[in-house]
C-alpha positions as a Python dict, from the first residue, in 0.01 Angstrom:
ca = {
    (1, 'M'): (0, 0, 0),
    (2, 'D'): (228, -227, -202),
    (3, 'A'): (316, -584, -106),
    (4, 'S'): (659, -508, 43),
    (5, 'T'): (521, -232, 265),
    (6, 'Q'): (238, -455, 379),
    (7, 'W'): (482, -740, 453),
    (8, 'F'): (709, -507, 650),
    (9, 'S'): (420, -373, 860),
    (10, 'T'): (305, -731, 927),
    (11, 'V'): (656, -823, 1043),
    (12, 'I'): (675, -522, 1274),
    (13, 'E'): (333, -604, 1417),
    (14, 'M'): (428, -968, 1473),
    (15, 'V'): (756, -877, 1645),
    (16, 'G'): (566, -638, 1869),
    (17, 'N'): (302, -896, 1955),
    (18, 'V'): (502, -1216, 2004),
    (19, 'G'): (862, -1105, 2032),
    (20, 'F'): (1162, -1134, 1810),
    (21, 'P'): (1263, -1496, 1897),
    (22, 'I'): (915, -1626, 1818),
    (23, 'F'): (913, -1438, 1488),
    (24, 'I'): (1252, -1585, 1392),
    (25, 'A'): (1128, -1935, 1483),
    (26, 'F'): (823, -1895, 1256),
    (27, 'F'): (1037, -1753, 977),
    (28, 'L'): (1285, -2042, 992),
    (29, 'L'): (1006, -2300, 1010),
    (30, 'Q'): (848, -2153, 698),
    (31, 'R'): (1179, -2166, 511),
    (32, 'M'): (1242, -2522, 629),
    (33, 'E'): (896, -2629, 512),
    (34, 'T'): (965, -2517, 156),
    (35, 'K'): (1301, -2693, 156),
    (36, 'L'): (1139, -3013, 288),
    (37, 'D'): (883, -2995, 9),
    (38, 'D'): (1171, -2982, -239),
    (39, 'V'): (1335, -3284, -74),
    (40, 'V'): (1009, -3483, -89),
    (41, 'K'): (970, -3395, -457),
    (42, 'A'): (1329, -3501, -532),
    (43, 'L'): (1281, -3832, -349),
    (44, 'H'): (961, -3897, -543),
    (45, 'E'): (1141, -3830, -872),
    (46, 'L'): (1428, -4055, -766),
    (47, 'S'): (1189, -4339, -684),
    (48, 'Q'): (1029, -4299, -1029),
    (49, 'V'): (1372, -4321, -1196),
    (50, 'I'): (1460, -4631, -994),
    (51, 'K'): (1130, -4797, -1084),
    (52, 'S'): (1177, -4723, -1453),
    (53, 'A'): (1531, -4868, -1447),
    (54, 'E'): (1411, -5206, -1325),
}
């Protein structure tokens, strides 16, 4: 079983177990977490640039 087939079967199982709205909430939270990590990284880099400019 390749990764995409395994992912799809996991999604179908999750929707069946917890319902579509719960699955969407988990999916969006996961996406938001990665975006927040990028924001934290950018803020850290910005603070380093500001410190080096002083």
